[in-house]
A tleap script that builds the chain and sets N, CA, C and O, in Angstrom:
source leaprc.protein.ff14SB
mol = sequence {
  NMET THR ASP ALA ASN PHE ILE ALA PRO GLU
  GLU GLN ASP LYS LEU ARG ASN LEU ASP VAL
  LEU VAL ILE ASN ALA LEU ARG LYS THR THR
  HIE VAL SER HIE PHE THR LEU ALA GLU ALA
  LEU ASP LEU ILE ALA LEU LEU LYS PRO LYS
  GLN ALA TYR ILE THR HIE VAL SER HIE GLN
  MET GLY LEU HIE ALA GLU VAL GLN LYS GLU
  LEU PRO PRO ASN VAL SER LEU ALA TYR ASP
  GLY LEU VAL LEU ASN CLEU
}
set mol.1.N position { -8.636 22.277 2.211 }
set mol.1.CA position { -8.904 21.504 3.447 }
set mol.1.C position { -8.784 19.988 3.028 }
set mol.1.O position { -9.587 19.368 2.330 }
set mol.2.N position { -7.754 19.572 3.530 }
set mol.2.CA position { -7.404 17.952 3.278 }
set mol.2.C position { -7.418 17.346 4.670 }
set mol.2.O position { -7.197 17.997 5.691 }
set mol.3.N position { -7.700 16.026 4.631 }
set mol.3.CA position { -7.830 15.281 5.849 }
set mol.3.C position { -8.858 15.851 6.745 }
set mol.3.O position { -8.623 16.004 7.943 }
set mol.4.N position { -10.107 16.202 6.153 }
set mol.4.CA position { -11.104 16.642 7.098 }
set mol.4.C position { -12.399 16.043 6.808 }
set mol.4.O position { -12.610 15.705 5.643 }
set mol.5.N position { -13.362 15.846 7.752 }
set mol.5.CA position { -14.671 15.536 7.504 }
set mol.5.C position { -15.703 16.225 8.350 }
set mol.5.O position { -16.853 15.811 8.496 }
set mol.6.N position { -15.155 17.415 8.949 }
set mol.6.CA position { -16.097 18.197 9.669 }
set mol.6.C position { -15.446 19.589 9.729 }
set mol.6.O position { -14.224 19.719 9.810 }
set mol.7.N position { -16.283 20.601 9.686 }
set mol.7.CA position { -15.904 22.068 9.809 }
set mol.7.C position { -17.008 22.684 10.606 }
set mol.7.O position { -18.162 22.793 10.190 }
set mol.8.N position { -16.570 23.092 11.813 }
set mol.8.CA position { -17.503 23.734 12.777 }
set mol.8.C position { -18.285 24.913 12.158 }
set mol.8.O position { -17.754 25.628 11.308 }
set mol.9.N position { -19.426 25.095 12.545 }
set mol.9.CA position { -20.267 26.196 11.960 }
set mol.9.C position { -19.571 27.525 11.963 }
set mol.9.O position { -19.595 28.246 10.966 }
set mol.10.N position { -18.926 27.873 13.117 }
set mol.10.CA position { -18.261 29.208 13.267 }
set mol.10.C position { -16.944 29.271 12.375 }
set mol.10.O position { -16.449 30.352 12.054 }
set mol.11.N position { -16.444 28.126 12.021 }
set mol.11.CA position { -15.293 28.206 11.093 }
set mol.11.C position { -15.818 28.312 9.608 }
set mol.11.O position { -15.199 28.956 8.761 }
set mol.12.N position { -16.993 27.643 9.340 }
set mol.12.CA position { -17.581 27.823 8.064 }
set mol.12.C position { -17.818 29.217 7.601 }
set mol.12.O position { -17.732 29.526 6.412 }
set mol.13.N position { -18.120 30.063 8.559 }
set mol.13.CA position { -18.453 31.496 8.254 }
set mol.13.C position { -17.190 32.146 7.657 }
set mol.13.O position { -17.261 32.976 6.751 }
set mol.14.N position { -15.997 31.722 8.221 }
set mol.14.CA position { -14.739 32.246 7.583 }
set mol.14.C position { -14.497 31.802 6.189 }
set mol.14.O position { -13.641 32.365 5.507 }
set mol.15.N position { -15.183 30.853 5.749 }
set mol.15.CA position { -14.818 30.182 4.407 }
set mol.15.C position { -16.000 30.463 3.293 }
set mol.15.O position { -16.069 29.845 2.231 }
set mol.16.N position { -16.793 31.351 3.647 }
set mol.16.CA position { -17.989 31.698 2.745 }
set mol.16.C position { -17.464 32.705 1.607 }
set mol.16.O position { -16.741 33.678 1.824 }
set mol.17.N position { -17.964 32.294 0.340 }
set mol.17.CA position { -17.819 33.269 -0.741 }
set mol.17.C position { -16.257 33.442 -1.212 }
set mol.17.O position { -15.846 34.497 -1.696 }
set mol.18.N position { -15.505 32.385 -1.033 }
set mol.18.CA position { -14.184 32.432 -1.395 }
set mol.18.C position { -14.089 32.444 -2.976 }
set mol.18.O position { -15.044 32.116 -3.681 }
set mol.19.N position { -12.910 32.832 -3.460 }
set mol.19.CA position { -12.759 32.759 -4.827 }
set mol.19.C position { -12.306 31.331 -5.260 }
set mol.19.O position { -12.612 30.882 -6.365 }
set mol.20.N position { -11.597 30.663 -4.393 }
set mol.20.CA position { -11.201 29.288 -4.675 }
set mol.20.C position { -11.183 28.543 -3.369 }
set mol.20.O position { -10.577 28.963 -2.383 }
set mol.21.N position { -11.868 27.420 -3.397 }
set mol.21.CA position { -11.917 26.394 -2.239 }
set mol.21.C position { -11.355 25.129 -2.611 }
set mol.21.O position { -11.757 24.572 -3.632 }
set mol.22.N position { -10.468 24.619 -1.890 }
set mol.22.CA position { -9.796 23.257 -2.144 }
set mol.22.C position { -10.361 22.393 -0.978 }
set mol.22.O position { -10.246 22.808 0.175 }
set mol.23.N position { -10.938 21.265 -1.230 }
set mol.23.CA position { -11.542 20.413 -0.265 }
set mol.23.C position { -11.341 19.021 -0.652 }
set mol.23.O position { -11.341 18.656 -1.827 }
set mol.24.N position { -11.161 18.218 0.387 }
set mol.24.CA position { -10.938 16.761 0.166 }
set mol.24.C position { -12.324 16.051 -0.045 }
set mol.24.O position { -13.356 16.463 0.486 }
set mol.25.N position { -12.261 14.942 -0.869 }
set mol.25.CA position { -13.393 13.954 -0.946 }
set mol.25.C position { -12.717 12.706 -1.347 }
set mol.25.O position { -12.342 12.570 -2.512 }
set mol.26.N position { -12.528 11.746 -0.426 }
set mol.26.CA position { -11.798 10.633 -0.662 }
set mol.26.C position { -12.480 9.628 -1.608 }
set mol.26.O position { -11.893 9.101 -2.553 }
set mol.27.N position { -13.847 9.391 -1.259 }
set mol.27.CA position { -14.547 8.482 -2.077 }
set mol.27.C position { -16.075 8.718 -1.796 }
set mol.27.O position { -16.414 9.639 -1.053 }
set mol.28.N position { -16.982 7.907 -2.376 }
set mol.28.CA position { -18.341 8.116 -2.296 }
set mol.28.C position { -18.925 7.491 -1.012 }
set mol.28.O position { -20.022 7.861 -0.593 }
set mol.29.N position { -18.262 6.629 -0.442 }
set mol.29.CA position { -18.714 6.012 0.937 }
set mol.29.C position { -17.892 6.632 2.014 }
set mol.29.O position { -16.787 7.150 1.847 }
set mol.30.N position { -18.561 6.524 3.165 }
set mol.30.CA position { -18.053 7.050 4.498 }
set mol.30.C position { -16.600 6.619 4.805 }
set mol.30.O position { -16.199 5.472 4.609 }
set mol.31.N position { -15.867 7.583 5.282 }
set mol.31.CA position { -14.504 7.397 5.781 }
set mol.31.C position { -14.469 8.115 7.149 }
set mol.31.O position { -15.205 9.053 7.456 }
set mol.32.N position { -13.507 7.550 7.942 }
set mol.32.CA position { -13.468 8.108 9.251 }
set mol.32.C position { -12.825 9.514 9.325 }
set mol.32.O position { -13.137 10.257 10.255 }
set mol.33.N position { -11.972 9.891 8.418 }
set mol.33.CA position { -11.312 11.113 8.471 }
set mol.33.C position { -11.403 11.987 7.158 }
set mol.33.O position { -10.681 12.980 7.085 }
set mol.34.N position { -12.150 11.708 6.242 }
set mol.34.CA position { -12.281 12.444 4.983 }
set mol.34.C position { -13.679 12.656 4.678 }
set mol.34.O position { -14.501 11.883 5.169 }
set mol.35.N position { -14.068 13.639 3.902 }
set mol.35.CA position { -15.446 13.994 3.431 }
set mol.35.C position { -15.703 12.844 2.355 }
set mol.35.O position { -14.760 12.321 1.761 }
set mol.36.N position { -17.010 12.486 2.140 }
set mol.36.CA position { -17.353 11.779 1.018 }
set mol.36.C position { -17.706 12.916 -0.082 }
set mol.36.O position { -17.785 14.124 0.140 }
set mol.37.N position { -17.887 12.298 -1.234 }
set mol.37.CA position { -18.162 13.336 -2.393 }
set mol.37.C position { -19.389 14.032 -2.069 }
set mol.37.O position { -19.474 15.225 -2.362 }
set mol.38.N position { -20.436 13.383 -1.449 }
set mol.38.CA position { -21.712 14.120 -1.306 }
set mol.38.C position { -21.538 15.209 -0.157 }
set mol.38.O position { -22.106 16.299 -0.214 }
set mol.39.N position { -20.724 14.833 0.867 }
set mol.39.CA position { -20.460 15.746 1.939 }
set mol.39.C position { -19.715 16.990 1.475 }
set mol.39.O position { -19.999 18.122 1.865 }
set mol.40.N position { -18.735 16.699 0.610 }
set mol.40.CA position { -17.919 17.850 0.073 }
set mol.40.C position { -18.826 18.704 -0.729 }
set mol.40.O position { -18.754 19.922 -0.565 }
set mol.41.N position { -19.674 18.209 -1.582 }
set mol.41.CA position { -20.551 18.926 -2.569 }
set mol.41.C position { -21.581 19.747 -1.671 }
set mol.41.O position { -21.921 20.876 -2.028 }
set mol.42.N position { -22.047 19.203 -0.570 }
set mol.42.CA position { -23.090 19.807 0.297 }
set mol.42.C position { -22.291 21.033 0.921 }
set mol.42.O position { -22.823 22.141 0.864 }
set mol.43.N position { -21.119 20.903 1.478 }
set mol.43.CA position { -20.332 22.005 2.033 }
set mol.43.C position { -20.023 23.022 0.976 }
set mol.43.O position { -20.144 24.214 1.256 }
set mol.44.N position { -19.640 22.652 -0.199 }
set mol.44.CA position { -19.395 23.605 -1.276 }
set mol.44.C position { -20.641 24.465 -1.564 }
set mol.44.O position { -20.528 25.664 -1.818 }
set mol.45.N position { -21.861 23.821 -1.520 }
set mol.45.CA position { -22.993 24.462 -1.884 }
set mol.45.C position { -23.355 25.529 -0.810 }
set mol.45.O position { -23.929 26.582 -1.089 }
set mol.46.N position { -22.977 25.173 0.416 }
set mol.46.CA position { -23.284 25.994 1.626 }
set mol.46.C position { -22.162 27.164 1.560 }
set mol.46.O position { -22.490 28.338 1.728 }
set mol.47.N position { -21.007 26.834 1.342 }
set mol.47.CA position { -19.966 27.951 1.437 }
set mol.47.C position { -19.949 28.902 0.132 }
set mol.47.O position { -19.467 30.033 0.198 }
set mol.48.N position { -20.471 28.409 -0.993 }
set mol.48.CA position { -20.628 29.182 -2.267 }
set mol.48.C position { -19.264 29.826 -2.754 }
set mol.48.O position { -19.179 31.027 -3.008 }
set mol.49.N position { -18.278 29.006 -2.858 }
set mol.49.CA position { -16.999 29.627 -3.523 }
set mol.49.C position { -17.373 29.838 -4.945 }
set mol.49.O position { -18.340 29.291 -5.476 }
set mol.50.N position { -16.478 30.741 -5.593 }
set mol.50.CA position { -16.702 30.990 -7.010 }
set mol.50.C position { -16.194 29.679 -7.747 }
set mol.50.O position { -16.824 29.258 -8.717 }
set mol.51.N position { -15.057 29.037 -7.288 }
set mol.51.CA position { -14.698 27.773 -7.900 }
set mol.51.C position { -14.231 26.802 -6.832 }
set mol.51.O position { -13.601 27.285 -5.891 }
set mol.52.N position { -14.448 25.555 -6.853 }
set mol.52.CA position { -13.936 24.592 -5.793 }
set mol.52.C position { -13.222 23.512 -6.502 }
set mol.52.O position { -13.572 23.156 -7.627 }
set mol.53.N position { -12.195 22.963 -5.849 }
set mol.53.CA position { -11.415 21.880 -6.456 }
set mol.53.C position { -11.525 20.805 -5.276 }
set mol.53.O position { -11.383 21.078 -4.084 }
set mol.54.N position { -11.799 19.550 -5.796 }
set mol.54.CA position { -11.809 18.431 -4.864 }
set mol.54.C position { -10.528 17.681 -5.021 }
set mol.54.O position { -10.119 17.368 -6.139 }
set mol.55.N position { -9.883 17.384 -3.916 }
set mol.55.CA position { -8.677 16.816 -3.845 }
set mol.55.C position { -8.610 15.584 -2.818 }
set mol.55.O position { -9.564 15.323 -2.085 }
set mol.56.N position { -7.422 14.846 -2.814 }
set mol.56.CA position { -7.441 13.637 -2.013 }
set mol.56.C position { -8.439 12.624 -2.536 }
set mol.56.O position { -9.063 11.942 -1.723 }
set mol.57.N position { -8.623 12.483 -3.780 }
set mol.57.CA position { -9.522 11.552 -4.422 }
set mol.57.C position { -8.895 10.109 -4.518 }
set mol.57.O position { -7.788 9.939 -5.029 }
set mol.58.N position { -9.611 9.129 -4.031 }
set mol.58.CA position { -9.178 7.768 -4.052 }
set mol.58.C position { -9.549 7.131 -5.310 }
set mol.58.O position { -10.536 7.556 -5.910 }
set mol.59.N position { -8.846 6.124 -5.792 }
set mol.59.CA position { -9.258 5.212 -6.873 }
set mol.59.C position { -10.717 4.695 -6.728 }
set mol.59.O position { -11.393 4.367 -7.703 }
set mol.60.N position { -11.163 4.646 -5.420 }
set mol.60.CA position { -12.462 4.161 -5.121 }
set mol.60.C position { -13.647 5.108 -5.613 }
set mol.60.O position { -14.809 4.715 -5.716 }
set mol.61.N position { -13.238 6.349 -5.894 }
set mol.61.CA position { -14.270 7.386 -6.302 }
set mol.61.C position { -14.753 6.926 -7.731 }
set mol.61.O position { -15.951 7.018 -8.001 }
set mol.62.N position { -13.896 6.456 -8.612 }
set mol.62.CA position { -14.366 6.087 -9.937 }
set mol.62.C position { -13.438 6.851 -10.894 }
set mol.62.O position { -12.520 7.553 -10.471 }
set mol.63.N position { -13.705 6.693 -12.179 }
set mol.63.CA position { -12.879 7.331 -13.274 }
set mol.63.C position { -13.056 8.824 -13.212 }
set mol.63.O position { -14.171 9.324 -13.068 }
set mol.64.N position { -11.925 9.555 -13.324 }
set mol.64.CA position { -11.962 10.999 -13.239 }
set mol.64.C position { -13.022 11.708 -14.142 }
set mol.64.O position { -13.775 12.579 -13.707 }
set mol.65.N position { -13.020 11.245 -15.491 }
set mol.65.CA position { -13.877 11.916 -16.419 }
set mol.65.C position { -15.317 11.627 -16.065 }
set mol.65.O position { -16.176 12.491 -16.242 }
set mol.66.N position { -15.608 10.424 -15.563 }
set mol.66.CA position { -17.036 10.104 -15.177 }
set mol.66.C position { -17.488 10.848 -14.035 }
set mol.66.O position { -18.593 11.390 -14.025 }
set mol.67.N position { -16.601 10.903 -12.973 }
set mol.67.CA position { -17.014 11.695 -11.668 }
set mol.67.C position { -17.148 13.305 -12.053 }
set mol.67.O position { -18.036 14.021 -11.592 }
set mol.68.N position { -16.238 13.704 -12.868 }
set mol.68.CA position { -16.317 15.083 -13.278 }
set mol.68.C position { -17.655 15.639 -13.880 }
set mol.68.O position { -18.087 16.778 -13.701 }
set mol.69.N position { -18.242 14.639 -14.628 }
set mol.69.CA position { -19.580 14.787 -15.153 }
set mol.69.C position { -20.681 14.980 -14.148 }
set mol.69.O position { -21.691 15.605 -14.475 }
set mol.70.N position { -20.532 14.448 -12.874 }
set mol.70.CA position { -21.492 14.591 -11.813 }
set mol.70.C position { -21.384 15.842 -11.060 }
set mol.70.O position { -22.247 16.105 -10.223 }
set mol.71.N position { -20.363 16.672 -11.287 }
set mol.71.CA position { -20.076 17.828 -10.510 }
set mol.71.C position { -20.769 19.005 -11.116 }
set mol.71.O position { -20.938 19.098 -12.332 }
set mol.72.N position { -21.195 19.962 -10.198 }
set mol.72.CA position { -21.667 21.203 -10.652 }
set mol.72.C position { -20.599 21.994 -11.431 }
set mol.72.O position { -19.415 21.671 -11.335 }
set mol.73.N position { -21.009 23.062 -12.228 }
set mol.73.CA position { -20.133 23.687 -13.120 }
set mol.73.C position { -18.885 24.376 -12.337 }
set mol.73.O position { -17.781 24.476 -12.871 }
set mol.74.N position { -19.148 24.824 -11.077 }
set mol.74.CA position { -18.042 25.460 -10.445 }
set mol.74.C position { -17.193 24.538 -9.578 }
set mol.74.O position { -16.437 24.994 -8.721 }
set mol.75.N position { -17.335 23.181 -9.821 }
set mol.75.CA position { -16.494 22.221 -9.070 }
set mol.75.C position { -15.765 21.355 -10.006 }
set mol.75.O position { -16.357 20.808 -10.936 }
set mol.76.N position { -14.505 21.206 -9.803 }
set mol.76.CA position { -13.650 20.341 -10.570 }
set mol.76.C position { -12.875 19.301 -9.669 }
set mol.76.O position { -12.547 19.573 -8.514 }
set mol.77.N position { -12.626 18.184 -10.230 }
set mol.77.CA position { -11.640 17.299 -9.608 }
set mol.77.C position { -10.179 17.853 -9.774 }
set mol.77.O position { -9.822 18.267 -10.877 }
set mol.78.N position { -9.399 17.866 -8.785 }
set mol.78.CA position { -7.976 18.284 -8.828 }
set mol.78.C position { -7.268 17.066 -9.466 }
set mol.78.O position { -7.803 15.963 -9.577 }
set mol.79.N position { -6.145 17.337 -9.833 }
set mol.79.CA position { -5.311 16.106 -10.396 }
set mol.79.C position { -3.789 16.537 -10.151 }
set mol.79.O position { -3.445 17.704 -9.964 }
set mol.80.N position { -2.942 15.460 -10.176 }
set mol.80.CA position { -1.577 15.729 -10.043 }
set mol.80.C position { -1.017 16.691 -11.083 }
set mol.80.O position { -1.257 16.490 -12.273 }
set mol.81.N position { -0.259 17.756 -10.675 }
set mol.81.CA position { 0.353 18.751 -11.557 }
set mol.81.C position { -0.622 19.882 -11.783 }
set mol.81.O position { -0.292 20.793 -12.543 }
set mol.82.N position { -1.663 19.894 -11.251 }
set mol.82.CA position { -2.627 20.927 -11.374 }
set mol.82.C position { -2.014 22.310 -10.887 }
set mol.82.O position { -1.474 22.313 -9.781 }
set mol.83.N position { -2.053 23.393 -11.569 }
set mol.83.CA position { -1.534 24.684 -11.130 }
set mol.83.C position { -2.650 25.676 -11.144 }
set mol.83.O position { -3.360 25.829 -12.138 }
set mol.84.N position { -2.797 26.331 -10.066 }
set mol.84.CA position { -3.826 27.323 -9.985 }
set mol.84.C position { -3.247 28.723 -9.959 }
set mol.84.O position { -2.547 29.078 -9.010 }
set mol.85.N position { -3.516 29.513 -10.960 }
set mol.85.CA position { -2.965 30.970 -10.980 }
set mol.85.C position { -3.984 31.840 -10.352 }
set mol.85.O position { -5.064 32.066 -10.897 }
set mol.86.N position { -3.621 32.353 -9.145 }
set mol.86.CA position { -4.448 33.153 -8.322 }
set mol.86.C position { -4.048 34.598 -8.394 }
set mol.86.O position { -4.660 35.442 -7.740 }
savepdb mol mol.pdb
quit
């Protein structure tokens, strides 16, 4: 889910317990059309995917290695060139 900041509850039901969830989080502060990091993490906790990747990360988020330390074990920051073998 890129370029999103809202998922209707009835649509959330379709996304529960996925093997992999890819979701955007542009930065830590509010944006008109993207989730913040906190909003993305709240949605990830609600949907309970086995693994989640955060994409559409802005330079305003902070350094990759530092932000990664803030994330739960099943959540990773995506990066250019990342390949997911499903």
